[in-house]
BALOBA-1460 file (C-alpha; in Angstrom, 3 decimals):
// residues 106
<rec num="1" residu="m" x="-124.334" y="69.992" z="5.766"/>
<rec num="2" residu="s" x="-125.294" y="72.358" z="8.572"/>
<rec num="3" residu="f" x="-127.011" y="69.482" z="10.384"/>
<rec num="4" residu="i" x="-123.806" y="67.406" z="10.034"/>
<rec num="5" residu="r" x="-121.550" y="70.284" z="11.294"/>
<rec num="6" residu="e" x="-123.894" y="70.891" z="14.298"/>
<rec num="7" residu="h" x="-124.117" y="67.282" z="15.278"/>
<rec num="8" residu="a" x="-120.682" y="65.854" z="14.362"/>
<rec num="9" residu="g" x="-119.789" y="65.564" z="17.974"/>
<rec num="10" residu="d" x="-122.904" y="63.646" z="18.811"/>
<rec num="11" residu="g" x="-121.853" y="60.503" z="16.924"/>
<rec num="12" residu="i" x="-124.366" y="60.972" z="14.188"/>
<rec num="13" residu="k" x="-124.642" y="58.395" z="11.391"/>
<rec num="14" residu="v" x="-126.147" y="58.379" z="7.942"/>
<rec num="15" residu="p" x="-129.629" y="57.297" z="9.257"/>
<rec num="16" residu="n" x="-129.707" y="60.332" z="11.579"/>
<rec num="17" residu="v" x="-129.161" y="62.684" z="8.595"/>
<rec num="18" residu="v" x="-131.679" y="60.837" z="6.428"/>
<rec num="19" residu="a" x="-134.284" y="61.101" z="9.203"/>
<rec num="20" residu="f" x="-133.572" y="64.839" z="9.578"/>
<rec num="21" residu="t" x="-133.915" y="65.595" z="5.841"/>
<rec num="22" residu="a" x="-136.960" y="63.332" z="5.191"/>
<rec num="23" residu="i" x="-135.411" y="62.371" z="1.827"/>
<rec num="24" residu="s" x="-134.813" y="58.805" z="0.972"/>
<rec num="25" residu="r" x="-131.401" y="57.514" z="1.735"/>
<rec num="26" residu="s" x="-130.680" y="56.731" z="-1.984"/>
<rec num="27" residu="g" x="-131.851" y="60.192" z="-2.970"/>
<rec num="28" residu="l" x="-129.732" y="61.913" z="-0.354"/>
<rec num="29" residu="e" x="-126.689" y="59.795" z="-1.229"/>
<rec num="30" residu="a" x="-127.197" y="60.740" z="-4.922"/>
<rec num="31" residu="r" x="-127.373" y="64.379" z="-4.053"/>
<rec num="32" residu="f" x="-124.210" y="64.302" z="-2.009"/>
<rec num="33" residu="r" x="-122.340" y="62.442" z="-4.804"/>
<rec num="34" residu="t" x="-123.588" y="65.049" z="-7.331"/>
<rec num="35" residu="v" x="-122.910" y="68.210" z="-5.209"/>
<rec num="36" residu="l" x="-119.916" y="67.214" z="-3.092"/>
<rec num="37" residu="g" x="-118.455" y="64.349" z="-4.982"/>
<rec num="38" residu="s" x="-118.540" y="62.096" z="-1.924"/>
<rec num="39" residu="t" x="-120.808" y="59.912" z="0.018"/>
<rec num="40" residu="l" x="-122.834" y="61.034" z="2.956"/>
<rec num="41" residu="r" x="-120.684" y="58.955" z="5.263"/>
<rec num="42" residu="a" x="-117.541" y="60.561" z="3.946"/>
<rec num="43" residu="a" x="-119.029" y="64.002" z="4.578"/>
<rec num="44" residu="i" x="-119.744" y="63.150" z="8.148"/>
<rec num="45" residu="r" x="-116.255" y="61.779" z="8.644"/>
<rec num="46" residu="r" x="-114.676" y="64.903" z="7.034"/>
<rec num="47" residu="v" x="-116.415" y="67.358" z="9.398"/>
<rec num="48" residu="q" x="-114.906" y="65.876" z="12.604"/>
<rec num="49" residu="p" x="-111.202" y="66.661" z="11.781"/>
<rec num="50" residu="e" x="-112.175" y="70.064" z="10.347"/>
<rec num="51" residu="r" x="-113.957" y="70.966" z="13.548"/>
<rec num="52" residu="a" x="-111.006" y="69.754" z="15.613"/>
<rec num="53" residu="r" x="-108.536" y="71.711" z="13.563"/>
<rec num="54" residu="h" x="-110.731" y="74.851" z="13.946"/>
<rec num="55" residu="l" x="-110.881" y="74.457" z="17.706"/>
<rec num="56" residu="v" x="-107.111" y="73.871" z="17.903"/>
<rec num="57" residu="t" x="-106.158" y="76.803" z="15.852"/>
<rec num="58" residu="e" x="-108.834" y="79.276" z="16.782"/>
<rec num="59" residu="t" x="-109.037" y="78.703" z="20.588"/>
<rec num="60" residu="t" x="-106.765" y="78.137" z="23.492"/>
<rec num="61" residu="l" x="-108.960" y="75.466" z="24.984"/>
<rec num="62" residu="p" x="-107.072" y="72.319" z="26.109"/>
<rec num="63" residu="l" x="-107.844" y="69.245" z="23.990"/>
<rec num="64" residu="e" x="-109.467" y="67.568" z="27.009"/>
<rec num="65" residu="q" x="-112.014" y="70.306" z="27.064"/>
<rec num="66" residu="f" x="-113.248" y="69.930" z="23.503"/>
<rec num="67" residu="a" x="-112.486" y="66.332" z="22.617"/>
<rec num="68" residu="s" x="-116.166" y="65.258" z="23.008"/>
<rec num="69" residu="d" x="-117.271" y="68.155" z="20.727"/>
<rec num="70" residu="v" x="-115.629" y="66.697" z="17.682"/>
<rec num="71" residu="g" x="-116.873" y="63.101" z="17.837"/>
<rec num="72" residu="p" x="-114.038" y="61.138" z="19.403"/>
<rec num="73" residu="r" x="-114.240" y="60.944" z="23.092"/>
<rec num="74" residu="s" x="-110.663" y="61.223" z="24.068"/>
<rec num="75" residu="v" x="-107.605" y="63.391" z="23.518"/>
<rec num="76" residu="q" x="-105.776" y="60.431" z="21.894"/>
<rec num="77" residu="h" x="-108.597" y="60.081" z="19.297"/>
<rec num="78" residu="v" x="-108.589" y="63.835" z="18.491"/>
<rec num="79" residu="t" x="-104.828" y="63.719" z="18.100"/>
<rec num="80" residu="t" x="-105.068" y="60.735" z="15.704"/>
<rec num="81" residu="l" x="-107.970" y="62.292" z="13.872"/>
<rec num="82" residu="v" x="-106.184" y="65.577" z="13.241"/>
<rec num="83" residu="k" x="-102.899" y="63.978" z="12.360"/>
<rec num="84" residu="g" x="-104.503" y="61.532" z="9.950"/>
<rec num="85" residu="a" x="-106.466" y="64.288" z="8.202"/>
<rec num="86" residu="f" x="-103.800" y="67.025" z="8.101"/>
<rec num="87" residu="g" x="-100.447" y="65.323" z="8.675"/>
<rec num="88" residu="r" x="-99.756" y="67.310" z="11.823"/>
<rec num="89" residu="t" x="-100.621" y="66.864" z="15.434"/>
<rec num="90" residu="p" x="-102.860" y="69.361" z="17.279"/>
<rec num="91" residu="a" x="-99.824" y="70.649" z="19.149"/>
<rec num="92" residu="t" x="-97.944" y="71.542" z="15.925"/>
<rec num="93" residu="h" x="-101.016" y="73.385" z="14.709"/>
<rec num="94" residu="r" x="-100.915" y="75.567" z="17.788"/>
<rec num="95" residu="r" x="-97.102" y="76.392" z="17.800"/>
<rec num="96" residu="p" x="-96.170" y="79.600" z="16.141"/>
<rec num="97" residu="p" x="-94.028" y="79.122" z="13.046"/>
<rec num="98" residu="s" x="-90.316" y="79.012" z="13.708"/>
<rec num="99" residu="p" x="-88.312" y="82.057" z="12.483"/>
<rec num="100" residu="p" x="-86.273" y="81.344" z="9.405"/>
<rec num="101" residu="a" x="-82.726" y="80.169" z="10.055"/>
<rec num="102" residu="s" x="-80.146" y="82.818" z="9.348"/>
<rec num="103" residu="a" x="-77.251" y="82.080" z="7.001"/>
<rec num="104" residu="g" x="-74.704" y="83.371" z="9.444"/>
<rec num="105" residu="p" x="-73.830" y="86.383" z="11.537"/>
<rec num="106" residu="p" x="-74.923" y="89.775" z="10.119"/>
């Protein structure tokens, strides 16, 4: 998984991971299914929105500056990726929570 995390923004695909590990594709897929309960491709696809959310919530970098680091090459793709994975746009991840509404004057 560390190889996938490190190279998620490089557009890696399953054959890249297979070549890095020197394990057969079927063997690697079986290990992923056993350990993670998902395919190798699904693991690669899951890392991109996680990385995007981390960069959105933990940095103040503009989306334009880190869009290429998470796989998609544009702000629109990052926005779609984050919203599709987490149900919220990057902008709503950055906004501080709204204070609770009061029931009336004190």
